[in-house]
N, C-alpha and C positions, 0 to 999 in steps of 0.2 A: 719478469717472469709472471705469468698470469695463472691464477687459480681457477679451477672450475667452480661454477656457482654453488654447488652443494657443499664443497669444502669451505668456501668462503662464508656461506651461511652458518655452517657448523662452528667455524672459528669465531665469528661475530657473536653467536649465541653463547658460546663458552666465555668469551670476554665480557659479555653483558652479565652473565651469571656471576662471574668473579667481581665485577663492578658492584653489583647489588650486595653481595656478601661483604665486601670491604666497606661499603657505605654503612651497612648495619653495624659492623664492628667498630667503625669510626664513631658512630653515634653512641654506642655502648661505652666506649672508652671515655668520651666526653662526659657522659652521665656519671661514670665512676669517679672521674677527676673532680667533678662538682660535688659529689657526696663526700669525698674525703676532705676537700677544702672546707666544706660546711662543718664537718666533724671537728676539724682543727680549730675553726673559729668558735664553735660551741665550747670546746675544752678550754680555750684561752679565756673566754668570757666567764666560765665557771671558776677558773683559777683567780681571775680578777675579782670576782664576787667574794671569794673566800679570804682574800688578802686585803689589808689596808692599802689604800691608794698611795699614801705618802710614804709609809715605812716599808711597804711590801712584805709585812709580816702577817702571819696567819691570825685571823680574827676569831675563827671558830676552832676549838680544839677537837670537837666531835662533829661529824657530818653524817647525814643519812644518804646512802647510795641506793638508787633504784636497781633492783635485781629482778627482772621479769615483773611479776605482779606484787612483789614484796619489797620491803626496804630493810637494809641492814645498816647498823651504825659502825663507823670506823673512824680512826684518827684522821684529822684533817691533813696532817703532814703526809700520811700514807696515801690519802686520796689524791693530793696534789702530785705526789711522786708517780702515782699510777697514771694520772692524766698526762703528765709530762712524757712518760715513757710511751704512752699511746700516741701522742703527737709526733714523737720521733719516728715511730713505726709508720704512721700515716704519711709523713714526709718522704720516707723511703719508698712507700707504695706509689706516691705521686710521681716520684722520679722515674720509677719503672714504667708507670702508665704514660708518662711523657715520651719515653723512648718508644713504647709500643704505638703511641699516637703518631709519632714521626714516621715509623715504619709503614703503618697503614696508609698514611697520607701519601707517602712516596709511591706505594703500590697503586693507590687510586690514580695518582697523576700519570704513572706509567701506562696503566690500562687505558685511560682516556686518550693519551697521546697515541698509543697504538691503534685505537679505534679511529682516531682522526686521520692518521696516515692511511689506513685502509680505505676510508671514504674519500680521501683526496685523490687517491690513485684511480678510483672508479669514475 
């Protein structure tokens, strides 16, 4: 079955637009994944700095936490608990972003395959 040239051109331009949109979304997901991974590493390093390497016990009872342009003092245990909870949340976000990345990657591959099939027929 053959398509007229105008319909074929419209189909290809829509597929190209979809491809560009999905490529941008794929790059954004990768950036978000990298940021969350970096935040997890930073939190883990902070926890390591606050605890003794050998005993894994808290070295500092009070710590200063940056809040915008100010600092507030808080218990070290509370801060470590907060960082641990944040890491848990970040890992859940990473899992969701990995699913989204897989979906966008599949969509990209399907679009490219569709465009390739159209060009092979011509």
